[in-house]
N, C-alpha and C positions, 0 to 999 in steps of 0.2 A: 504494500500500500504506500503510495506517495503522500507524504505529509510535509507541510511547509513549517519548518522550524525557524523561529525568530528569536533574537535577543534584543531586548528593549532596555534602555536606561532612562529612568525618570523618577517621579515622586509618588508616594502613596497619597491618593486624593480623598479617600473615604476610610472610615474605620474598617478593620478586618472583621467580617461577620463569619463566625464559626458555627456550624450546625452538625448534628449527628444524623446519619441516614442508615438505612438497612445495609448498604454496601460499605459503610464506614463513614468517618467524619470528613467534612470538606470545609474549606474556607474560601471566601471570595472578597475581593475589594476592587475599587476603581483605581486605575493607574494612569497618571498624566505624563505624557511625553512631549516635551517642547524642544523643537530644533533650535539651534543657535547658529548664526552665520556672522562672519566678519564683514562689516560694512566698510568697504575701502574708502568711500567718499567721506564718511564722518569719522572713520578710524576708531570704531568700537564694536563690541559684540552686540548684535541685535537679536531679540527673541523672534522666532517664527511662530506659526500657528501651533496650538496645543492639540494633540490627539489623545482621546481617552479610550482605554481598553478595560474590559472586565477580566480580571485574572482569577482563575480557579485553581485551587491546590487541594489535592486529595490525600486522605489518610494521614500518615505521619508528617508529610510536608505541610499539610493544612494545619495540623495541631501545633507544630513548631512555629509556623508563620503567625498564627493567632497569638502565641505567647511572646513573640519577638518584635513585632512591627507595629508602629504607630503612624498616625496621619502626619504627612509632611516629610517622612524619612526618605532619603534617596536609596533606590534599589536598582539592581540589575535582575531582570526576569528573563529566563530562557524557557521556551515551551512551544507547543503546537498552536499554530494560528487557525482559528475557526471563524468563518464569516457566516452570519445568519441573517436571512431576510424574512420579514414577517409583515402581515397586513395588520394594522392597528389604527383604529379611529378613521377609517377610510383612506389611510395613506400607507405607503410602503416604507418600512423602517429597516435599516441595516445596523446590526450589532457586530462588533468585533471582539472576540473573546480569545484569551490565551489559556490553554491548559498547561499549567506550569510543570516543568520537569525539575527546575532548580531556581531558587530565589536567594539572593544575598544582598547585603548592604553594599552600596557603591563606595569602595574604600578610597576612591580618588577625592571624595568629598567629606570624609570624616573617618573616625575610628569605630571599631566594633569589638566586642568581646564574645568569643564563641564558647558555649557551654554544651558539651556533648550530653545528650539525653541517654540515660541508661536503658538498655533493652528490658522490656517487661514492666516498665513503670506504668502505673495506672494513669488514666486520663486525669487532668486536673479537675478538682471538684468545683472550682469557681472559674468560669470562662469570661473572656472579655465581653462586655455588653450584658452580662447577667446581672440582674438586680437581686442581690442575695436577701434583701429584706422582704420583698414582696413575692419573690419567686417568679416574676414575670420577666421575659426577655426584653432587651432594648434599653435597660437602665444603664447606669454608670458604674457597674460593679468593678471590683478591683481586677487588675491585670495579673495573671499568674503565668508562671513558666511551666515547662513540661513536668517539673517535679512538684508542682502545686505551691511553690514558694512565691509569694508576691514579689514583684519587682519594685524597686524603689528608686527615686531620683538621686538618693544619696550614693556616694561612692561605695563600691563593694567593700565590706569589711569595716565600715564606719560603725560607731555605736548605734546609730539609728537605722541601719540597713539590715533587713533579714537575709540579704544575699551574702553568703560567706565569701571572704577574700580568697584569692588563689593561695596565699601563704597558709591560711588556716586549713585549706583543703589539701595541702601537700603538693600543690602544682606550681610550676614556674611559668613566668610570662616574659614579655618583651622588656618590661621595666626592671626585671631582676638581673643583677650583674653576674651572678654565678649560677650555672645550671648544674645541679648535682643529682644524678639519677639515684633512685632508691634501690635497694637490693632486689634483684629479680626483675627490674623494669628495664626496658630498652632505653638507651641513651637518647636524650632529646636532640632533635635536629637543630643546629644553630642557625639555619637559614630561614 
């Protein structure tokens, strides 16, 4: 089967909506991609038109996406292009969707910290958009990671943060000066 694979660079335009279905969980969000061109006459970068796509992520990718991404964050999305046409309100509408294969933060525009999700972990009990007080969806519930630990704006490891620091978890990172492997572990890659 011939599939059109695309890679898009842009920003998250809407909150990530996560839902459970019979075939597994899925997440979707709107993704804004704006082209930029160098204007030689005025000598500056000018924004072109913005295109909007609906990005769909299934199963584990969808769960991790919902726990990791917020509105406005820059992403790189790679996936299958789907173009749908439908009749609605007497007019013909075209929708462009991306069935994501891989999604990540755009590291050219900021930093990100990766946390590997352990296999066999249960789904988080509190998902983005859940209103834990009323039990109805669409509220402003807290954002949780794949482990069910709420993310916080504080730096990891700070006294107010429920997110453990790399040092307390026995991990090394780019800001650590010496990488010392633990017994029985593979040596970390310095690159």
